[in-house]
Biopython code that builds the backbone (N, CA, C, O; Angstrom):
import numpy as np
from Bio.PDB.StructureBuilder import StructureBuilder

atoms = [
    (1, "UNK", "N", (0.892, -1.127, -0.011)),
    (1, "UNK", "CA", (0.024, -0.162, -0.093)),
    (1, "UNK", "C", (1.047, 1.346, -0.119)),
    (1, "UNK", "O", (1.985, 1.536, 0.655)),
    (2, "UNK", "N", (0.685, 2.116, -0.982)),
    (2, "UNK", "CA", (1.535, 3.351, -1.033)),
    (2, "UNK", "C", (1.077, 4.373, -0.156)),
    (2, "UNK", "O", (-0.123, 4.434, 0.107)),
    (3, "UNK", "N", (1.920, 5.215, 0.347)),
    (3, "UNK", "CA", (1.789, 6.308, 1.290)),
    (3, "UNK", "C", (1.211, 7.466, 0.379)),
    (3, "UNK", "O", (1.788, 7.752, -0.670)),
    (4, "UNK", "N", (0.133, 8.094, 0.763)),
    (4, "UNK", "CA", (-0.428, 9.290, -0.001)),
    (4, "UNK", "C", (0.492, 10.471, 0.139)),
    (4, "UNK", "O", (0.687, 10.913, 1.271)),
    (5, "UNK", "N", (1.106, 11.055, -0.951)),
    (5, "UNK", "CA", (2.077, 12.337, -0.815)),
    (5, "UNK", "C", (1.484, 13.473, 0.040)),
    (5, "UNK", "O", (0.267, 13.659, 0.016)),
    (6, "UNK", "N", (2.186, 14.140, 0.695)),
    (6, "UNK", "CA", (1.734, 15.354, 1.407)),
    (6, "UNK", "C", (2.559, 16.298, 0.864)),
    (6, "UNK", "O", (3.612, 15.981, 0.310)),
    (7, "UNK", "N", (2.073, 17.765, 0.999)),
    (7, "UNK", "CA", (2.911, 18.920, 0.672)),
    (7, "UNK", "C", (3.017, 19.728, 2.292)),
    (7, "UNK", "O", (2.044, 19.905, 3.025)),
    (8, "UNK", "N", (4.250, 20.088, 2.562)),
    (8, "UNK", "CA", (4.493, 20.820, 3.798)),
    (8, "UNK", "C", (5.322, 21.766, 3.453)),
    (8, "UNK", "O", (5.964, 21.708, 2.405)),
    (9, "UNK", "N", (5.411, 22.820, 4.356)),
    (9, "UNK", "CA", (6.171, 23.992, 4.186)),
    (9, "UNK", "C", (7.591, 23.746, 4.340)),
    (9, "UNK", "O", (8.398, 24.501, 3.799)),
    (10, "UNK", "N", (7.962, 22.758, 5.030)),
    (10, "UNK", "CA", (9.506, 22.558, 5.248)),
    (10, "UNK", "C", (10.234, 21.547, 4.289)),
    (10, "UNK", "O", (11.394, 21.157, 4.418)),
    (11, "UNK", "N", (9.183, 21.130, 3.126)),
    (11, "UNK", "CA", (9.867, 20.138, 2.217)),
    (11, "UNK", "C", (10.146, 20.975, 1.132)),
    (11, "UNK", "O", (10.013, 22.197, 1.198)),
    (12, "UNK", "N", (10.638, 20.201, -0.153)),
    (12, "UNK", "CA", (11.256, 20.683, -1.219)),
    (12, "UNK", "C", (10.000, 21.485, -2.024)),
    (12, "UNK", "O", (10.204, 22.490, -2.706)),
    (13, "UNK", "N", (8.846, 20.955, -1.854)),
    (13, "UNK", "CA", (7.762, 21.589, -2.501)),
    (13, "UNK", "C", (6.904, 22.209, -1.222)),
    (13, "UNK", "O", (6.634, 21.566, -0.207)),
    (14, "UNK", "N", (6.551, 23.509, -1.459)),
    (14, "UNK", "CA", (5.822, 24.359, -0.439)),
    (14, "UNK", "C", (4.591, 24.911, -0.963)),
    (14, "UNK", "O", (4.587, 25.215, -2.156)),
    (15, "UNK", "N", (3.618, 25.078, -0.321)),
    (15, "UNK", "CA", (2.455, 25.825, -0.639)),
    (15, "UNK", "C", (2.711, 27.432, -0.457)),
    (15, "UNK", "O", (3.213, 27.946, 0.543)),
    (16, "UNK", "N", (2.355, 27.977, -1.389)),
    (16, "UNK", "CA", (2.359, 29.632, -1.469)),
    (16, "UNK", "C", (1.413, 30.166, -0.931)),
    (16, "UNK", "O", (0.287, 29.675, -0.848)),
    (17, "UNK", "N", (1.851, 31.505, -0.394)),
    (17, "UNK", "CA", (0.873, 32.283, 0.003)),
    (17, "UNK", "C", (0.814, 33.684, -0.809)),
    (17, "UNK", "O", (1.571, 33.849, -1.765)),
    (18, "UNK", "N", (-0.074, 34.663, -0.422)),
    (18, "UNK", "CA", (-0.091, 35.894, -1.069)),
    (18, "UNK", "C", (1.408, 36.518, -1.042)),
    (18, "UNK", "O", (1.855, 37.191, -1.971)),
    (19, "UNK", "N", (2.082, 36.227, 0.065)),
    (19, "UNK", "CA", (3.435, 36.798, 0.315)),
    (19, "UNK", "C", (4.447, 36.459, -0.818)),
    (19, "UNK", "O", (5.380, 37.180, -1.172)),
    (20, "UNK", "N", (4.054, 35.040, -1.411)),
    (20, "UNK", "CA", (4.907, 34.643, -2.394)),
    (20, "UNK", "C", (4.522, 34.943, -3.816)),
    (20, "UNK", "O", (5.157, 34.520, -4.781)),
    (21, "UNK", "N", (3.321, 35.784, -3.905)),
    (21, "UNK", "CA", (2.953, 36.041, -5.305)),
    (21, "UNK", "C", (3.672, 36.781, -6.333)),
    (21, "UNK", "O", (3.487, 36.468, -7.508)),
    (22, "UNK", "N", (4.552, 37.824, -6.001)),
    (22, "UNK", "CA", (5.300, 38.395, -6.701)),
    (22, "UNK", "C", (6.446, 37.697, -7.222)),
    (22, "UNK", "O", (6.808, 37.825, -8.392)),
    (23, "UNK", "N", (7.080, 36.893, -6.301)),
    (23, "UNK", "CA", (8.259, 36.030, -6.722)),
    (23, "UNK", "C", (7.693, 34.821, -7.790)),
    (23, "UNK", "O", (8.327, 34.499, -8.795)),
    (24, "UNK", "N", (6.713, 34.360, -7.495)),
    (24, "UNK", "CA", (5.820, 33.099, -8.139)),
    (24, "UNK", "C", (5.679, 33.814, -9.599)),
    (24, "UNK", "O", (5.916, 33.123, -10.590)),
    (25, "UNK", "N", (5.301, 35.169, -9.756)),
    (25, "UNK", "CA", (4.833, 35.532, -11.056)),
    (25, "UNK", "C", (6.145, 35.894, -11.685)),
    (25, "UNK", "O", (6.160, 35.815, -12.913)),
    (26, "UNK", "N", (7.201, 36.259, -11.118)),
    (26, "UNK", "CA", (8.374, 36.805, -11.950)),
    (26, "UNK", "C", (8.967, 35.330, -12.545)),
    (26, "UNK", "O", (9.560, 35.310, -13.624)),
    (27, "UNK", "N", (8.739, 34.010, -11.692)),
    (27, "UNK", "CA", (9.442, 33.062, -12.326)),
    (27, "UNK", "C", (8.575, 32.659, -13.597)),
    (27, "UNK", "O", (9.091, 32.279, -14.648)),
    (28, "UNK", "N", (7.183, 32.783, -13.390)),
    (28, "UNK", "CA", (6.404, 32.393, -14.635)),
    (28, "UNK", "C", (6.498, 33.535, -15.762)),
    (28, "UNK", "O", (6.479, 33.216, -16.951)),
    (29, "UNK", "N", (6.590, 34.730, -15.397)),
    (29, "UNK", "CA", (6.731, 35.567, -16.552)),
    (29, "UNK", "C", (8.138, 35.278, -17.284)),
    (29, "UNK", "O", (8.209, 35.306, -18.512)),
    (30, "UNK", "N", (9.223, 35.008, -16.493)),
    (30, "UNK", "CA", (10.461, 34.538, -17.340)),
    (30, "UNK", "C", (10.142, 33.202, -18.155)),
    (30, "UNK", "O", (10.431, 33.102, -19.347)),
    (31, "UNK", "N", (9.588, 32.286, -17.500)),
    (31, "UNK", "CA", (9.185, 31.103, -18.165)),
    (31, "UNK", "C", (8.460, 31.288, -19.374)),
    (31, "UNK", "O", (8.735, 30.527, -20.301)),
    (32, "UNK", "N", (7.530, 32.212, -19.549)),
    (32, "UNK", "CA", (6.564, 32.281, -20.584)),
    (32, "UNK", "C", (7.050, 33.575, -21.364)),
    (32, "UNK", "O", (6.323, 34.092, -22.212)),
    (33, "UNK", "N", (8.281, 34.072, -21.057)),
    (33, "UNK", "CA", (8.620, 35.491, -21.905)),
    (33, "UNK", "C", (8.713, 35.353, -23.460)),
    (33, "UNK", "O", (8.641, 36.335, -24.198)),
    (34, "UNK", "N", (8.886, 34.020, -23.929)),
    (34, "UNK", "CA", (8.939, 33.804, -25.330)),
    (34, "UNK", "C", (7.673, 32.954, -25.948)),
    (34, "UNK", "O", (7.654, 32.342, -27.016)),
    (35, "UNK", "N", (6.791, 33.067, -25.133)),
    (35, "UNK", "CA", (5.738, 31.979, -25.477)),
    (35, "UNK", "C", (4.516, 33.133, -26.206)),
    (35, "UNK", "O", (4.156, 34.181, -25.671)),
    (36, "UNK", "N", (4.109, 32.685, -27.332)),
    (36, "UNK", "CA", (3.207, 33.264, -28.197)),
    (36, "UNK", "C", (1.762, 33.300, -27.508)),
    (36, "UNK", "O", (1.074, 34.309, -27.668)),
    (37, "UNK", "N", (1.347, 32.373, -26.848)),
    (37, "UNK", "CA", (0.062, 32.158, -26.226)),
    (37, "UNK", "C", (-0.053, 32.932, -25.035)),
    (37, "UNK", "O", (-1.192, 33.281, -24.723)),
    (38, "UNK", "N", (1.106, 33.342, -24.151)),
    (38, "UNK", "CA", (1.143, 34.018, -23.193)),
    (38, "UNK", "C", (1.199, 35.562, -23.322)),
    (38, "UNK", "O", (1.069, 36.339, -22.377)),
    (39, "UNK", "N", (1.424, 35.928, -24.710)),
    (39, "UNK", "CA", (1.465, 37.163, -25.094)),
    (39, "UNK", "C", (0.450, 37.426, -26.020)),
    (39, "UNK", "O", (0.491, 38.526, -26.572)),
    (40, "UNK", "N", (-0.504, 36.610, -26.327)),
    (40, "UNK", "CA", (-1.716, 36.685, -27.288)),
    (40, "UNK", "C", (-2.585, 37.853, -26.980)),
    (40, "UNK", "O", (-3.042, 38.412, -27.977)),
    (41, "UNK", "N", (-2.929, 38.369, -25.776)),
    (41, "UNK", "CA", (-3.634, 39.472, -25.486)),
    (41, "UNK", "C", (-2.858, 40.807, -25.327)),
    (41, "UNK", "O", (-3.355, 41.933, -25.292)),
    (42, "UNK", "N", (-1.661, 40.502, -25.245)),
    (42, "UNK", "CA", (-0.829, 41.886, -25.353)),
    (42, "UNK", "C", (-0.086, 42.337, -26.555)),
    (42, "UNK", "O", (0.179, 43.509, -26.824)),
    (43, "UNK", "N", (0.249, 41.195, -27.310)),
    (43, "UNK", "CA", (0.981, 41.567, -28.397)),
    (43, "UNK", "C", (0.019, 41.608, -29.800)),
    (43, "UNK", "O", (0.129, 40.804, -30.725)),
    (44, "UNK", "N", (-0.875, 42.646, -29.745)),
    (44, "UNK", "CA", (-1.877, 42.900, -30.651)),
    (44, "UNK", "C", (-1.653, 44.006, -31.482)),
    (44, "UNK", "O", (-0.854, 44.853, -31.081)),
    (45, "UNK", "N", (-2.288, 44.182, -32.727)),
    (45, "UNK", "CA", (-2.030, 45.313, -33.517)),
    (45, "UNK", "C", (-2.309, 46.683, -33.075)),
    (45, "UNK", "O", (-1.892, 47.674, -33.674)),
    (46, "UNK", "N", (-3.036, 46.717, -31.994)),
    (46, "UNK", "CA", (-3.636, 47.953, -31.390)),
    (46, "UNK", "C", (-2.580, 48.396, -30.085)),
    (46, "UNK", "O", (-2.936, 49.311, -29.343)),
    (47, "UNK", "N", (-1.432, 47.782, -29.883)),
    (47, "UNK", "CA", (-0.828, 47.974, -28.772)),
    (47, "UNK", "C", (0.015, 48.960, -28.977)),
    (47, "UNK", "O", (0.979, 48.954, -28.212)),
    (48, "UNK", "N", (-0.028, 49.855, -29.798)),
    (48, "UNK", "CA", (0.806, 50.942, -30.058)),
    (48, "UNK", "C", (2.255, 50.618, -30.653)),
    (48, "UNK", "O", (3.187, 51.422, -30.615)),
    (49, "UNK", "N", (2.319, 49.430, -31.166)),
    (49, "UNK", "CA", (3.747, 49.104, -31.754)),
    (49, "UNK", "C", (4.705, 48.591, -30.486)),
    (49, "UNK", "O", (5.854, 48.228, -30.737)),
    (50, "UNK", "N", (4.320, 48.576, -29.438)),
    (50, "UNK", "CA", (5.167, 47.858, -28.360)),
    (50, "UNK", "C", (5.723, 46.609, -28.697)),
    (50, "UNK", "O", (5.118, 45.675, -29.224)),
    (51, "UNK", "N", (6.981, 46.643, -28.345)),
    (51, "UNK", "CA", (7.802, 45.446, -28.354)),
    (51, "UNK", "C", (7.410, 44.476, -27.064)),
    (51, "UNK", "O", (6.726, 44.849, -26.112)),
    (52, "UNK", "N", (7.923, 43.296, -27.213)),
    (52, "UNK", "CA", (7.611, 42.453, -25.912)),
    (52, "UNK", "C", (8.451, 42.940, -24.651)),
    (52, "UNK", "O", (8.085, 42.794, -23.485)),
    (53, "UNK", "N", (9.631, 43.541, -25.067)),
    (53, "UNK", "CA", (10.453, 44.263, -23.909)),
    (53, "UNK", "C", (9.490, 45.184, -23.322)),
    (53, "UNK", "O", (9.171, 45.098, -22.136)),
    (54, "UNK", "N", (8.980, 46.127, -24.170)),
    (54, "UNK", "CA", (8.184, 47.223, -23.575)),
    (54, "UNK", "C", (6.780, 46.751, -22.761)),
    (54, "UNK", "O", (6.260, 47.440, -21.884)),
    (55, "UNK", "N", (6.231, 45.349, -23.250)),
    (55, "UNK", "CA", (5.198, 44.844, -22.826)),
    (55, "UNK", "C", (5.433, 44.262, -21.437)),
    (55, "UNK", "O", (4.505, 44.138, -20.638)),
    (56, "UNK", "N", (6.882, 43.852, -21.117)),
    (56, "UNK", "CA", (7.258, 43.185, -20.074)),
    (56, "UNK", "C", (6.470, 43.450, -18.733)),
    (56, "UNK", "O", (5.982, 42.514, -18.099)),
    (57, "UNK", "N", (6.376, 44.645, -18.363)),
    (57, "UNK", "CA", (5.537, 45.095, -17.089)),
    (57, "UNK", "C", (4.297, 44.617, -17.070)),
    (57, "UNK", "O", (3.828, 44.139, -16.037)),
    (58, "UNK", "N", (3.586, 44.688, -18.251)),
    (58, "UNK", "CA", (2.142, 44.300, -18.269)),
    (58, "UNK", "C", (2.023, 42.754, -18.211)),
    (58, "UNK", "O", (1.064, 42.240, -17.634)),
    (59, "UNK", "N", (3.120, 41.906, -18.882)),
    (59, "UNK", "CA", (3.085, 40.568, -18.732)),
    (59, "UNK", "C", (3.232, 40.193, -17.414)),
    (59, "UNK", "O", (2.466, 39.350, -16.948)),
    (60, "UNK", "N", (4.232, 40.766, -16.642)),
    (60, "UNK", "CA", (4.485, 40.519, -15.422)),
    (60, "UNK", "C", (3.352, 40.682, -14.407)),
    (60, "UNK", "O", (3.128, 39.871, -13.508)),
    (61, "UNK", "N", (2.609, 41.878, -14.646)),
    (61, "UNK", "CA", (1.491, 42.159, -13.668)),
    (61, "UNK", "C", (0.262, 41.162, -14.019)),
    (61, "UNK", "O", (-0.527, 40.833, -13.134)),
    (62, "UNK", "N", (0.131, 40.676, -15.410)),
    (62, "UNK", "CA", (-0.875, 39.507, -15.640)),
    (62, "UNK", "C", (-0.571, 38.220, -14.953)),
    (62, "UNK", "O", (-1.373, 37.470, -14.398)),
    (63, "UNK", "N", (0.835, 38.074, -15.094)),
    (63, "UNK", "CA", (1.275, 36.737, -14.181)),
    (63, "UNK", "C", (0.847, 36.872, -12.732)),
    (63, "UNK", "O", (0.253, 35.959, -12.157)),
    (64, "UNK", "N", (1.156, 38.017, -12.150)),
    (64, "UNK", "CA", (0.839, 38.177, -10.698)),
    (64, "UNK", "C", (-0.758, 37.909, -10.565)),
    (64, "UNK", "O", (-1.250, 37.048, -9.836)),
    (65, "UNK", "N", (-1.379, 38.676, -11.284)),
    (65, "UNK", "CA", (-2.833, 38.391, -11.295)),
    (65, "UNK", "C", (-3.383, 36.923, -11.310)),
    (65, "UNK", "O", (-4.297, 36.543, -10.579)),
    (66, "UNK", "N", (-2.664, 36.068, -12.308)),
    (66, "UNK", "CA", (-3.014, 34.844, -12.482)),
    (66, "UNK", "C", (-2.487, 34.082, -11.157)),
    (66, "UNK", "O", (-3.158, 33.142, -10.730)),
    (67, "UNK", "N", (-1.270, 34.478, -10.485)),
    (67, "UNK", "CA", (-1.111, 33.483, -9.541)),
    (67, "UNK", "C", (-1.774, 34.023, -8.237)),
    (67, "UNK", "O", (-1.917, 33.194, -7.338)),
    (68, "UNK", "N", (-2.201, 35.304, -8.006)),
    (68, "UNK", "CA", (-2.896, 35.654, -6.896)),
    (68, "UNK", "C", (-4.425, 34.888, -7.075)),
    (68, "UNK", "O", (-4.990, 34.329, -6.135)),
    (69, "UNK", "N", (-4.834, 34.949, -8.092)),
    (69, "UNK", "CA", (-6.080, 33.991, -8.277)),
    (69, "UNK", "C", (-6.210, 32.694, -7.774)),
    (69, "UNK", "O", (-7.156, 32.240, -7.131)),
    (70, "UNK", "N", (-4.922, 31.995, -8.207)),
    (70, "UNK", "CA", (-4.818, 30.651, -7.857)),
    (70, "UNK", "C", (-4.521, 30.512, -6.388)),
    (70, "UNK", "O", (-4.900, 29.493, -5.810)),
    (71, "UNK", "N", (-3.856, 31.479, -5.721)),
    (71, "UNK", "CA", (-3.659, 31.341, -4.283)),
    (71, "UNK", "C", (-5.034, 31.635, -3.766)),
    (71, "UNK", "O", (-5.470, 30.891, -2.887)),
    (72, "UNK", "N", (-5.692, 32.520, -4.153)),
    (72, "UNK", "CA", (-7.100, 32.727, -3.558)),
    (72, "UNK", "C", (-8.176, 31.760, -3.736)),
    (72, "UNK", "O", (-9.089, 31.640, -2.919)),
    (73, "UNK", "N", (-8.052, 30.938, -5.005)),
    (73, "UNK", "CA", (-9.226, 29.999, -4.954)),
    (73, "UNK", "C", (-8.681, 28.610, -5.396)),
    (73, "UNK", "O", (-9.437, 27.651, -5.555)),
    (74, "UNK", "N", (-7.644, 28.558, -5.545)),
    (74, "UNK", "CA", (-6.813, 27.252, -5.863)),
    (74, "UNK", "C", (-5.653, 26.913, -5.124)),
    (74, "UNK", "O", (-5.704, 27.092, -3.907)),
    (75, "UNK", "N", (-4.592, 26.447, -5.639)),
    (75, "UNK", "CA", (-3.301, 26.029, -4.973)),
    (75, "UNK", "C", (-2.088, 26.461, -5.853)),
    (75, "UNK", "O", (-2.024, 26.259, -7.066)),
    (76, "UNK", "N", (-1.194, 27.039, -5.148)),
    (76, "UNK", "CA", (0.073, 27.329, -5.857)),
    (76, "UNK", "C", (1.099, 26.863, -5.032)),
    (76, "UNK", "O", (1.170, 27.094, -3.825)),
    (77, "UNK", "N", (2.079, 26.055, -5.839)),
    (77, "UNK", "CA", (3.113, 25.181, -5.316)),
    (77, "UNK", "C", (4.479, 25.736, -5.841)),
    (77, "UNK", "O", (4.579, 26.028, -7.033)),
    (78, "UNK", "N", (5.455, 25.878, -5.048)),
    (78, "UNK", "CA", (6.750, 26.303, -5.534)),
    (78, "UNK", "C", (7.864, 25.321, -4.927)),
    (78, "UNK", "O", (7.880, 24.811, -3.806)),
    (79, "UNK", "N", (8.637, 25.215, -5.801)),
    (79, "UNK", "CA", (10.142, 24.346, -5.277)),
    (79, "UNK", "C", (11.283, 25.413, -5.307)),
    (79, "UNK", "O", (11.185, 26.442, -5.975)),
    (80, "UNK", "N", (12.327, 25.115, -4.573)),
    (80, "UNK", "CA", (13.679, 25.691, -4.602)),
    (80, "UNK", "C", (13.435, 26.977, -3.725)),
    (80, "UNK", "O", (12.312, 27.429, -3.501)),
    (81, "UNK", "N", (14.584, 27.504, -3.264)),
    (81, "UNK", "CA", (14.550, 28.775, -2.382)),
    (81, "UNK", "C", (14.240, 29.999, -3.187)),
    (81, "UNK", "O", (13.634, 30.916, -2.633)),
    (82, "UNK", "N", (14.661, 30.120, -4.659)),
    (82, "UNK", "CA", (14.239, 31.229, -5.372)),
    (82, "UNK", "C", (13.110, 30.772, -6.429)),
    (82, "UNK", "O", (13.178, 31.025, -7.632)),
    (83, "UNK", "N", (12.214, 30.166, -5.898)),
    (83, "UNK", "CA", (11.008, 29.919, -6.778)),
    (83, "UNK", "C", (11.437, 29.130, -8.187)),
    (83, "UNK", "O", (10.771, 29.299, -9.208)),
    (84, "UNK", "N", (12.418, 28.394, -8.161)),
    (84, "UNK", "CA", (12.813, 27.766, -9.497)),
    (84, "UNK", "C", (11.514, 27.013, -10.148)),
    (84, "UNK", "O", (11.495, 26.893, -11.373)),
    (85, "UNK", "N", (10.649, 26.607, -9.530)),
    (85, "UNK", "CA", (9.525, 25.913, -10.079)),
    (85, "UNK", "C", (8.264, 26.456, -9.528)),
    (85, "UNK", "O", (8.273, 26.756, -8.335)),
    (86, "UNK", "N", (7.223, 26.621, -10.187)),
    (86, "UNK", "CA", (6.018, 27.077, -9.856)),
    (86, "UNK", "C", (4.889, 26.425, -10.542)),
    (86, "UNK", "O", (4.934, 26.382, -11.771)),
    (87, "UNK", "N", (3.914, 25.926, -9.944)),
    (87, "UNK", "CA", (2.661, 25.209, -10.431)),
    (87, "UNK", "C", (1.575, 25.772, -9.937)),
    (87, "UNK", "O", (1.565, 26.041, -8.736)),
    (88, "UNK", "N", (0.458, 26.063, -10.740)),
    (88, "UNK", "CA", (-0.942, 26.776, -10.295)),
    (88, "UNK", "C", (-1.878, 25.661, -10.549)),
    (88, "UNK", "O", (-1.844, 24.950, -11.554)),
    (89, "UNK", "N", (-2.710, 25.556, -9.579)),
    (89, "UNK", "CA", (-3.725, 24.479, -9.709)),
    (89, "UNK", "C", (-5.284, 25.048, -9.281)),
    (89, "UNK", "O", (-5.454, 25.714, -8.260)),
    (90, "UNK", "N", (-6.153, 24.766, -10.011)),
    (90, "UNK", "CA", (-7.542, 25.056, -9.646)),
    (90, "UNK", "C", (-8.258, 23.613, -9.395)),
    (90, "UNK", "O", (-7.992, 22.627, -10.082)),
    (91, "UNK", "N", (-9.135, 23.611, -8.399)),
    (91, "UNK", "CA", (-9.878, 22.244, -8.175)),
    (91, "UNK", "C", (-10.865, 22.227, -9.237)),
    (91, "UNK", "O", (-11.011, 23.218, -9.952)),
    (92, "UNK", "N", (-11.668, 21.000, -9.421)),
    (92, "UNK", "CA", (-12.664, 21.159, -10.427)),
    (92, "UNK", "C", (-13.976, 21.995, -10.336)),
    (92, "UNK", "O", (-14.767, 22.273, -11.237)),
    (93, "UNK", "N", (-13.999, 22.286, -9.170)),
    (93, "UNK", "CA", (-15.213, 23.206, -9.004)),
    (93, "UNK", "C", (-14.901, 24.654, -8.743)),
    (93, "UNK", "O", (-15.745, 25.476, -8.385)),
    (94, "UNK", "N", (-13.524, 24.928, -8.965)),
    (94, "UNK", "CA", (-13.216, 26.476, -8.845)),
    (94, "UNK", "C", (-13.069, 27.158, -10.205)),
    (94, "UNK", "O", (-12.784, 26.567, -11.247)),
    (95, "UNK", "N", (-13.286, 28.417, -10.082)),
    (95, "UNK", "CA", (-13.184, 29.234, -11.423)),
    (95, "UNK", "C", (-12.347, 30.271, -11.225)),
    (95, "UNK", "O", (-12.238, 30.740, -10.092)),
    (96, "UNK", "N", (-11.644, 30.776, -12.270)),
    (96, "UNK", "CA", (-10.827, 31.939, -12.152)),
    (96, "UNK", "C", (-11.549, 33.178, -11.593)),
    (96, "UNK", "O", (-12.762, 33.252, -11.789)),
    (97, "UNK", "N", (-10.970, 34.087, -10.963)),
    (97, "UNK", "CA", (-11.629, 35.417, -10.498)),
    (97, "UNK", "C", (-12.137, 36.184, -11.730)),
    (97, "UNK", "O", (-11.624, 36.104, -12.847)),
    (98, "UNK", "N", (-13.244, 36.966, -11.392)),
    (98, "UNK", "CA", (-13.713, 37.777, -12.671)),
    (98, "UNK", "C", (-12.635, 39.020, -12.855)),
    (98, "UNK", "O", (-12.345, 39.710, -11.878)),
    (99, "UNK", "N", (-12.145, 39.232, -13.959)),
    (99, "UNK", "CA", (-11.392, 40.472, -14.082)),
    (99, "UNK", "C", (-12.064, 41.695, -13.718)),
    (99, "UNK", "O", (-11.320, 42.674, -13.657)),
    (100, "UNK", "N", (-13.231, 41.878, -13.472)),
    (100, "UNK", "CA", (-13.896, 43.090, -13.034)),
    (100, "UNK", "C", (-13.901, 43.172, -11.484)),
    (100, "UNK", "O", (-14.339, 44.192, -10.952)),
    (101, "UNK", "N", (-13.480, 42.248, -10.817)),
    (101, "UNK", "CA", (-13.445, 42.325, -9.450)),
    (101, "UNK", "C", (-12.413, 43.373, -9.014)),
    (101, "UNK", "O", (-12.227, 43.597, -7.818)),
]
sb = StructureBuilder()
sb.init_structure("model")
sb.init_model(0)
sb.init_chain("A")
sb.init_seg("    ")
for serial, (resi, resn, name, xyz) in enumerate(atoms, 1):
    if name == "N":
        sb.init_residue(resn, " ", resi, " ")
    sb.init_atom(name, np.array(xyz, "f"), 0.0, 1.0, " ", f" {name:<3s}", serial, name[0])
structure = sb.get_structure()
């Protein structure tokens, strides 16, 4: 019989709180900095001709919003002392926060 895995604050994988949101967002922003899907809503014809470098602050804020929404209604896990790995999870009955909140 296998033991059910657990997540603890003292282990290699930890549960993140709002205090971790900015660091988690920075990791994700770097991870997806060259991803066309991540920039789909930002890299548009009506963005004033801004480059991805110029869109970086908005990309980072979007990632922070995403992380905070998952902390609030789901689960955010991180590995490593500098948030080298970040995972965002929603349960089957959770929904992302409304953008108008």
